[in-house]
N, C-alpha and C positions, 0 to 999 in steps of 0.2 A: 564348238563347246569347251572343247579340254582349255583350252586358253582362259576363260571364264570361271572355269573351277578353281583352275590354279590361282589364279588373282583374287576370288574372292577368301578360298584356301592360305594364301599370303597374308592377308589383310588380316583374317581372324588369330593367324600365329602373331603376325606384330601385336595386337592389340593384348594378346593373352603376356606377351612378355614384356611389354610396356606395364602391365599392372605385377606381373612377376617380383618384379627387383622392391616392388615394394611391400609381397607377402613374405617373401622370403628376407628380413630384414636382419640383421646383424644379432639382434636380443632372441628371435625366432630361430633361429640357426644354429645359435648358443645352445637353445631347451631343447631345440628336437636330439642335435648329437648327444646331449644329455639322455635324451630319453630313450632314442636307439644304443649308446651303450649299456646303460642299465639290464633294457629289455632282453638283450643278447647276452647278455649277462647272466640274467637268470635262465634267458633258453638253453646254456651248456649248462650249468649247471642242473638241469633236468634230465637234457641228454643224456649224461655222465652215469645219470643216477637210473636209469630205465636197463630194467631185466626181460627188456623184448618190446613184443607193440601194444600199445596202448590204443584199446574201442575210444574212448575217449577220444584223443586225437586222430583217428583216421576221421572220425563223423564230423570232424572242424573242419581237415583239409577236404573231404566230400562236399560240405556247406561251402567251402567261401571259394573249391574251383566252380561251385553249381551255378553260383549266384554272380559271380567273374564272367562269366559264361554267357549268361541273361544281360547281363547288364549291357549298357551302347545300342547303339546300334545307325546307321545310316547318316552321317552328317552329308547333309544336302548342301547349306549355306543358302539354299533357297530364300525368297525374299516375296514376300506380298504381290510388287509391282512383273513380277515374273508373267504371274496368271493372264494378264493384263497383256503387257509389252511383248512379249515372248511364248505368250503361247501356237500364234502362227504357225513357230517351228518347232511343233512339241514330236514331228516327226526325229528332228536332228537332236534329240537329247538322250537319245540311249548310250551316245558316247561319254558325255556329262554322267549320267550316272553309273556309268563302268572305272571312270575317274571313283567316284565316291563312292563306291564298292572298295577300288583297292587301296584307297587313302587308309577309308577307316578301318577295312582288316591288318594291313600295314601298322598301321599305331596300337589298333589292341592288340595283336598278337603281340607286343612287346611282353607282357604282363607275365607270357609264359616263362621265360627265363628269369622272370623276377620271381615269380612264385613259386619254382622250380629249387630258386635257390635257398629259399627261404625254408620248404621242403625239406631239403637231403641234409643236414644232419635228422633229422629224426627218423627219415626214411636209409637212409646208411645204418645209423646204430639203433634202431628200433626195426626194423623189418630186411634187414642184410639189404639193400635195393644196390644196384650194381648203377656206376653213372647211365650204361648202354637202356633201362629200363626208367630213372629218371628222363633219359629223352625220351623211351618212348610217351611218357609220362606228356613230357609238355607238345611233342606233338599230336599226341589226342584231342592238346584244349584251340591248338593254331585249327586244328579239324573241327574241331565242335563250332569256331566261332566262326569260322568262315559260313558254318551250312545255318548259321543264327543267321549273318548277316545277308545269306540267299533269301532268306524265309521273309528276311525284312522286303529284300526285292521285289519277292512275289505280293509282299501285302500293299508295297506301292501300285499295283497293278490290278491287283484287287484276284488274284489269283492265290494266295496263299492260308486264306483263314481258317480252311479245315483241317489242315497241319499243325496249328494253333496247340496246342495238345501234345503228341507228340513231338511239339517242338520244345515244348518246356520238361517233357518228363525223357526225354531220353537222354541228354547230358548227366540227370541225375542217376541213371540206370550205369550209363559209360563210366563215372565217377567209383559208382558201387562196384563193379565188375574190378577195377582199376585196382584197388585198393583192399579187396574181399579174395580177390585170386592172385590174376596179375597181369602188370598195365599193358603186354602184347595184346594179350587180346581186348583189353579196351580198346586198344589202339586201329588194329583193324576191324571193331565196331563200327568206330569211329568214320575211318575211314569211309568205308560202305555207306555211312548215312549221309558223309558230305556226298561221293554221290550218287548219291539217291537222289539227294535236293539243287545238286548244279544239273541232274536229270533231267529235273521241273522245270530246273529255270530258264524263263526265257527274256530277250528282252527289248520285247515288245516296241510297239509304236504311241499306244496309248498307255495314258498314266492318270492314277489316281492324285490330282492337283488338291483336293484339301486333304486328302489324309499327307499325302510329303508334304506340306505346309504345318499342319498342327503337328507334326512331330519335329522339322525341323526346328519349330516356336521355343516345341517344350524341352528339346538337348538347350536351345539358346538359354533358358529361364533359366536350367536346370545350372548351365555355366556360370550368368551373370546373377545368379540368388551367392553364388560360392566365392565369388571375385570381392561380392558386397559383405560378404564376410570381413573382409580383410580392411580392405578399399573402399572412399568415399564415390561409390556410384549412382548417380541420379535413376540411371535407366534400375539399378537395384531396389531400390528405396521402396519400402512398404508401407502401411498406412499402419500405426500401432495398435500393438493388441492386448485386450484385458485379462489380463491374467490373476481371475476371480482368488486361488489360492495364496495369491501375495497380497491383497490389498489392503493387510494391515502395515504392509510394510511400505507402501504405500503414504505421505505426507496429502494433508487435505490442509483447505487453504486456512480452517481455525486453526490446526495444529501444529503448520510451517511456520519456523522461525521468521524466514525473509524470503521473497518472490523467489528467489535463487534456489532455496532448497524447496521448497515444492515443485519446481522447474527439473531439476537435477533426479529430483528422485521420479518422476510420472518419466522422465527421456530415458532411465534405463532400466527399473522394470515393468517399464511395459513396450520397451523395444524390443523390435523385431531384426535388431542384428548386432547390437553389442551384447545381451544379456545371453541372447544365445551360446556366446562366443565362450562367455563367462560362466556358461552356462554347465555346456558341453568339458572346458580342463578342469573344473571342479572336476562334475564327473570323472572324466579323466583320473583327476587325483588320484578318487576313491576308491575306482577299481584297480590302480597301481599300487594302494596301499595291502592289499590283501593277492599281489605274486610278485613285486621286487623283494631280493633279497634281502631277510633284516641285515644292513649293512648299515653304515654311517654314510656309505656314500647312497645312499638309497636318500637321504634324506636332504643333499642337493637337488636331485633330481626334481624332487617332492618343495622344496625355496625355487628352485628357476618355474615350477610349473605357476606356483602364487602371485613370481616377480611379471613372468609374460602376462599371464591373464587381466592380471594388474594395471599393465603399461600398453595391453590394447584398449582396454577404455578411457584412456588421454585426450584420443577425440573429442572424448564427451562436454569438456570443460570448455568449447569451439561452439558447442552448439545453441546456446542461448544468445548469441548473438545476433539481435535482427528480431527478440522475440518482442510484439506486441505486447507482454502484460509488464516488462519491462518500461516499456518507453509507459505503462499507465504508471505505474509504481517502481519507480526511479530508486534505483539503491545504486550506493559504493562497491566499487569494484573488488572492493578489500569484501566483501558481505561475499559476492559471487564467490573468491577463494572460501570462506571458508564452509560457505556451504559444500564447493565442491572435493572439499578435505572430509566434511563429514560422512559425506556420502561415501568415501572411500574406505573411510574408520570401520563404517557403517561394514561395507559386501566385504572387506579383506581379514578383519576380526570374524565373519559369519565362518569364510570358509578356513579359515586357520586352527579354527574350536571344531568346524565337521570333520576336518583333516585329523586331525587332533584325539579322535571318538574310534577313528577310523584304523588310528594306527593301534592302538591298546585296543584292539575287537581281534588284531593282527597279528598282536603277541612280539609288539615291538618295544615292549618292556620300557627299558629307561632310553633308549636312544627316543620315545616317543616325548618322553620329562624334555630332552633335551630339541625335539622341534617343535614342540612349544613354543620351548623361551627364542630360539632362533625366528621363528617365527613372526613374534609379536616384535622383536630387533627389528629384522627387515621392513614387517609393516611399518615399526615407527624412522627407518631413516630413509625409506619412501617418500614417506607421505610429509613429515614433516623436515625435508633438507633439498630431496630431491624432483619433489614434482612443488614447491614453489622459484627452483632454478628453470625450472623448466617450462615455466609458466611466462615469469619474465622473462624469458631468450627468445618466446614467441610473442610476446610485449613490443620490446625494440625490434625486434626482424621487424613485425607493421610499422610500427613509429617511421622507420629507415626507409621503409615501400614507400611510406606516404608520403614524405620528403620528399624523394628520388621523380615521385609520381609530378608533385607541385612543381619541382626544377624542371621536367621534361615539357608542361604546360607552358611554362615564363619564356622558354628559350621559344 
């Protein structure tokens, strides 16, 4: 059973690594580096201006640690066929679930040093914590995470449903104690809670298979939904979603200048993958407008987010291929390029104007005017020069691919 779990875990890791190279492409990594750098600069400036502890910062840390303790579960990598083909081996599944528990705890415990590293500047200069106290906070997180996973294992055996309320409230109380009084007290409380959960944990021979499959299905669906935001996953595709508040932006057949324009408009404003990416990056830009320092380098972050959000929309250009409407209403390929450019003009201009208003409200002053000019200039260069060159490159690649296929068939 241990070998079976390791094989399935390795297969899931290989799949994630395969898609991660498309997620962390050059453009996304560059934008991420500038974003992290700008946030770090703003964080450093805020920390040096502190005169003591900040109640808002304490509340954010308590909420962040609590939510990350609740988040996640035991990944079992079970399949629906297991309930038919491997159920006779139910008494031997104990070692399988023990491996699943250890693996999940190890992966999720890696959040502890990351959280402590982010919180360290504030805890050191704002609350005057020592390194040992930060270490106690990280250890408390690991213990509470272990207790949460133990509770999940008990739930898979239909044993831990009565302790759900306590399991949710106890991490919140522990972190409140850590940031209000002393982290060592919280460490002692977390240790007692973890020992209590471990004392009630039994690795029995009877498992709630329906609960197990539902939990694994939800975890797999969440991962697929995340990956489908960046790459084309058939398993992650969903139906289009009507957004009534955006109906005014959708072109009807009567108003659309071409069939391409109609398809592109509906494909973007009602999509469940491309539009959410653009919306999140736009909201992130608006949020950063009120948090980043009023410095010219901040404008580079906004321009990079503009570029990244519209670079993610380029796959939309190829979605029209094979559409039935284009067979009924055949149009020249140039009309498709013009329709796609018009959509990008509409989307990009809206984003630039919205962010420019946010910069004025955030008192960026003259820098907001500079951003408006730079943003519109970047929009012009992106749509007028970069987009046609990229589409032509894709077209040339498809022609070469068809030629090579013909040569192979003739051989």
